[in-house]
DRENDO-1510 file (C-alpha; in Angstrom, 1 decimal, always signed):
<recs>
REC; n; res; u; v; w
REC; 1; MET; +0.0; +0.0; +0.0 .
REC; 2; LYS; +1.2; +3.5; -0.7 .
REC; 3; LYS; -0.1; +5.3; +2.4 .
REC; 4; GLY; -0.4; +4.0; +5.9 .
REC; 5; TRP; -1.9; +4.8; +9.2 .
REC; 6; ILE; -1.4; +3.4; +12.7 .
REC; 7; ILE; -2.2; +4.2; +16.4 .
REC; 8; LEU; +0.6; +4.9; +18.8 .
REC; 9; SER; +0.7; +5.6; +22.5 .
REC; 10; LYS; +3.1; +8.2; +24.1 .
REC; 11; ILE; +5.4; +6.8; +26.8 .
REC; 12; GLU; +7.9; +9.5; +27.7 .
REC; 13; MET; +10.6; +11.9; +26.5 .
REC; 14; THR; +14.4; +11.3; +26.9 .
REC; 15; LYS; +17.7; +11.9; +25.2 .
REC; 16; LEU; +19.6; +9.7; +22.8 .
REC; 17; TRP; +23.1; +9.8; +21.3 .
REC; 18; HIS; +22.6; +10.1; +17.6 .
REC; 19; GLN; +25.1; +11.2; +14.9 .
REC; 20; ASP; +27.6; +12.6; +17.4 .
REC; 21; SER; +25.2; +14.6; +19.4 .
REC; 22; PHE; +22.5; +14.3; +22.1 .
REC; 23; ILE; +19.0; +14.8; +20.7 .
REC; 24; ALA; +15.6; +14.9; +22.4 .
REC; 25; VAL; +13.3; +12.1; +21.5 .
REC; 26; THR; +9.8; +10.9; +22.4 .
REC; 27; ILE; +9.3; +7.2; +23.0 .
REC; 28; VAL; +6.0; +5.9; +21.7 .
REC; 29; LYS; +4.7; +2.3; +21.6 .
REC; 30; LEU; +2.7; +0.4; +19.1 .
REC; 31; VAL; -0.6; -0.6; +20.7 .
REC; 32; ASP; -2.6; -3.7; +19.9 .
REC; 33; GLN; -5.1; -2.7; +17.2 .
REC; 34; LYS; -7.3; -4.0; +14.5 .
REC; 35; ILE; -9.5; -2.8; +11.7 .
REC; 36; VAL; -13.0; -2.6; +13.0 .
REC; 37; ARG; -14.9; -1.8; +9.9 .
REC; 38; VAL; -14.6; -0.1; +6.5 .
REC; 39; LYS; -16.9; +2.8; +5.6 .
REC; 40; THR; -17.8; +3.3; +1.9 .
REC; 41; ILE; -19.6; +6.0; -0.1 .
REC; 42; GLU; -22.5; +3.6; -0.6 .
REC; 43; SER; -23.1; +3.0; +3.1 .
REC; 44; ASP; -21.8; +6.1; +4.9 .
REC; 45; GLY; -21.2; +8.8; +2.3 .
REC; 46; TYR; -17.4; +8.7; +2.4 .
REC; 47; ASN; -14.6; +6.2; +2.4 .
REC; 48; ALA; -12.8; +5.5; +5.6 .
REC; 49; ILE; -11.2; +2.8; +7.7 .
REC; 50; VAL; -12.1; +2.5; +11.4 .
REC; 51; VAL; -9.3; +1.3; +13.6 .
REC; 52; GLY; -9.6; +0.4; +17.3 .
REC; 53; ALA; -7.0; +0.1; +20.0 .
REC; 54; LEU; -7.7; -3.1; +22.0 .
REC; 55; HIS; -8.6; -2.6; +25.6 .
REC; 56; ARG; -6.7; -4.4; +28.4 .
REC; 57; LYS; -9.7; -5.1; +30.5 .
REC; 58; PRO; -12.2; -7.8; +29.4 .
REC; 59; HIS; -15.4; -5.8; +29.9 .
REC; 60; LYS; -14.5; -3.3; +27.1 .
REC; 61; GLU; -13.2; -4.3; +23.7 .
REC; 62; TYR; -11.7; -1.1; +22.5 .
REC; 63; SER; -10.1; +1.7; +24.5 .
REC; 64; TYR; -9.7; +4.1; +21.5 .
REC; 65; LEU; -11.5; +4.2; +18.2 .
REC; 66; THR; -10.6; +6.5; +15.3 .
REC; 67; GLU; -10.9; +6.5; +11.5 .
REC; 68; PHE; -8.7; +7.3; +8.6 .
REC; 69; ARG; -9.9; +8.6; +5.3 .
REC; 70; LEU; -9.4; +6.4; +2.2 .
REC; 71; ASP; -9.3; +7.2; -1.5 .
REC; 72; ASP; -11.4; +5.3; -3.9 .
REC; 73; GLU; -8.6; +3.0; -5.1 .
REC; 74; SER; -7.7; +1.6; -1.7 .
REC; 75; VAL; -11.2; +0.8; -0.4 .
REC; 76; ALA; -11.4; -2.7; -2.0 .
REC; 77; GLN; -8.1; -3.9; -0.4 .
REC; 78; TYR; -9.2; -2.7; +3.1 .
REC; 79; ILE; -12.6; -4.4; +2.8 .
REC; 80; GLU; -10.8; -7.7; +2.5 .
REC; 81; GLN; -8.7; -6.8; +5.6 .
REC; 82; SER; -11.6; -5.9; +7.9 .
REC; 83; GLY; -11.2; -7.6; +11.3 .
REC; 84; SER; -7.5; -8.2; +10.8 .
REC; 85; THR; -4.8; -6.8; +13.2 .
REC; 86; ILE; -2.3; -4.1; +12.4 .
REC; 87; ASP; +1.3; -4.9; +13.4 .
REC; 88; ALA; +4.7; -3.2; +13.1 .
REC; 89; SER; +5.3; -4.4; +9.6 .
REC; 90; VAL; +3.6; -1.3; +8.2 .
REC; 91; LEU; +6.5; +0.8; +9.6 .
REC; 92; GLU; +9.2; -1.2; +7.8 .
REC; 93; GLY; +11.4; +1.1; +5.8 .
REC; 94; LYS; +9.7; +4.3; +7.1 .
REC; 95; GLU; +11.8; +7.2; +8.1 .
REC; 96; ILE; +9.3; +10.1; +8.4 .
REC; 97; VAL; +5.8; +10.2; +10.0 .
REC; 98; ASN; +3.2; +12.8; +10.6 .
REC; 99; ILE; +1.7; +12.7; +14.1 .
REC; 100; SER; -1.8; +14.0; +15.0 .
REC; 101; ALA; -2.9; +14.1; +18.7 .
REC; 102; THR; -4.7; +16.1; +21.4 .
REC; 103; SER; -2.5; +18.6; +23.2 .
REC; 104; LYS; -2.1; +18.6; +26.9 .
REC; 105; GLY; -3.8; +21.9; +27.5 .
REC; 106; LYS; -3.4; +24.5; +30.2 .
REC; 107; GLY; -6.8; +24.5; +32.0 .
REC; 108; PHE; -8.7; +27.7; +32.7 .
REC; 109; GLN; -6.5; +30.8; +32.1 .
REC; 110; GLY; -6.9; +34.5; +32.3 .
REC; 111; ALA; -7.0; +36.8; +29.3 .
REC; 112; VAL; -3.5; +38.0; +29.8 .
REC; 113; LYS; -2.0; +34.5; +29.3 .
REC; 114; ARG; -4.6; +33.2; +27.0 .
REC; 115; HIS; -4.6; +36.1; +24.5 .
REC; 116; ASN; -1.2; +37.8; +25.2 .
REC; 117; LEU; -2.8; +41.0; +26.4 .
REC; 118; THR; -0.7; +43.6; +28.2 .
REC; 119; GLY; -2.9; +44.1; +31.2 .
REC; 120; ASN; -3.0; +47.4; +33.2 .
REC; 121; PHE; -0.3; +49.6; +34.7 .
REC; 122; ALA; +1.6; +48.1; +37.6 .
REC; 123; THR; +1.9; +51.4; +39.5 .
REC; 124; HIS; -0.3; +54.0; +41.3 .
REC; 125; GLY; -1.4; +51.6; +44.0 .
REC; 126; HIS; -4.1; +49.7; +42.3 .
REC; 127; LYS; -4.2; +45.9; +42.1 .
REC; 128; PHE; -5.8; +45.4; +38.7 .
REC; 129; THR; -2.6; +44.6; +36.7 .
REC; 130; ARG; -3.7; +41.4; +34.9 .
REC; 131; VAL; -7.3; +42.3; +33.9 .
REC; 132; VAL; -8.8; +43.1; +30.5 .
REC; 133; GLY; -10.7; +46.2; +31.6 .
REC; 134; SER; -14.0; +47.4; +30.2 .
REC; 135; MET; -15.2; +45.6; +27.1 .
REC; 136; GLY; -18.9; +46.5; +27.2 .
REC; 137; ASN; -21.0; +48.7; +24.8 .
REC; 138; ARG; -23.8; +51.1; +25.5 .
REC; 139; LYS; -25.9; +49.5; +22.8 .
REC; 140; PRO; -26.5; +46.6; +22.9 .
REC; 141; ARG; -25.9; +46.2; +26.7 .
REC; 142; ARG; -23.8; +43.0; +26.4 .
REC; 143; THR; -20.3; +42.0; +25.4 .
REC; 144; MET; -20.1; +41.3; +21.7 .
REC; 145; LYS; -18.7; +38.1; +20.3 .
REC; 146; GLY; -15.0; +38.0; +19.5 .
REC; 147; HIS; -13.6; +39.9; +22.6 .
REC; 148; PRO; -10.6; +38.3; +24.3 .
REC; 149; ALA; -11.6; +36.9; +27.7 .
REC; 150; ALA; -10.6; +34.3; +30.2 .
REC; 151; GLY; -11.5; +30.7; +29.4 .
REC; 152; HIS; -10.3; +27.1; +28.7 .
REC; 153; MET; -6.9; +27.1; +27.0 .
REC; 154; TRP; -5.8; +24.7; +24.3 .
REC; 155; VAL; -6.7; +21.0; +24.4 .
REC; 156; ASP; -6.8; +21.1; +20.6 .
REC; 157; THR; -6.0; +18.5; +17.9 .
REC; 158; ILE; -2.5; +19.3; +16.7 .
REC; 159; THR; -0.7; +17.8; +13.7 .
REC; 160; ILE; +3.1; +17.8; +13.5 .
REC; 161; LYS; +4.5; +16.9; +10.1 .
REC; 162; ARG; +7.7; +15.2; +9.0 .
REC; 163; ILE; +8.9; +13.7; +12.4 .
REC; 164; ALA; +12.0; +11.6; +11.9 .
REC; 165; ILE; +12.0; +8.0; +13.2 .
REC; 166; ILE; +15.4; +7.8; +15.1 .
REC; 167; SER; +15.3; +4.1; +16.1 .
REC; 168; THR; +13.0; +1.2; +17.0 .
REC; 169; PHE; +13.3; -1.6; +19.6 .
REC; 170; VAL; +11.3; -4.4; +21.1 .
REC; 171; LYS; +10.9; -5.0; +24.8 .
REC; 172; ASP; +8.6; -7.6; +26.3 .
REC; 173; ASP; +7.1; -8.3; +22.9 .
REC; 174; VAL; +6.1; -4.6; +22.5 .
REC; 175; GLN; +7.3; -2.5; +19.7 .
REC; 176; TYR; +8.7; +0.9; +20.7 .
REC; 177; ILE; +9.6; +3.8; +18.4 .
REC; 178; CYS; +11.8; +6.8; +19.1 .
REC; 179; LEU; +10.6; +9.9; +17.4 .
REC; 180; LYS; +12.8; +13.0; +17.1 .
REC; 181; GLY; +11.7; +16.0; +19.2 .
REC; 182; SER; +8.4; +16.3; +21.1 .
REC; 183; VAL; +4.9; +15.3; +20.1 .
REC; 184; PRO; +1.6; +16.6; +21.5 .
REC; 185; GLY; -0.3; +15.0; +24.3 .
REC; 186; TRP; +0.3; +13.6; +27.8 .
REC; 187; ARG; +1.7; +10.3; +28.9 .
REC; 188; ASN; -0.2; +7.2; +27.7 .
REC; 189; ASN; -2.1; +9.5; +25.3 .
REC; 190; TYR; -3.2; +7.9; +22.0 .
REC; 191; MET; -2.0; +9.5; +18.7 .
REC; 192; LYS; -2.5; +8.9; +15.0 .
REC; 193; ALA; +0.5; +8.4; +12.8 .
REC; 194; PHE; +0.4; +9.0; +9.0 .
REC; 195; PHE; +3.1; +8.0; +6.6 .
REC; 196; ASN; +3.7; +7.4; +2.9 .
</recs>
């Protein structure tokens, strides 16, 4: 197949000696996964493959479900593979991957940190240095949409392209992959890898 997709799980970050220098890497592992079903234009309106990460506990079959879009030419070959598992063989000979995952997020933040506002003066004895100030209007008597304000920050889906695969190793029958640099998400977070 020309293109490939796989589900990975983030383990931790560390340093490795690579080409005469220390570089930061993220260690991810290949989780047990299989093709759940194949969506087609006739049944669902678009072509996609649904992949599920198998759950460790017996009461739940999948701990993570996601789908990858397909082109019209590759639908037929995936229909034949429905129900089959995906292993590390899809990564053979691959040197570059694209990673898509949910970022860690920063919780509820004020407008100064969330929107990079300057705040108020820090002198003259007042205590309102990190506030937005007045944003209201006389008519209509409400804050209009689009004004910067405090709120939940980040927790977005982020895609990082062209991440180099530094090395791979197997420990306790689990395939681990060392990716150059950092990838979005928290420890044990699921992520999607795309490669050609």
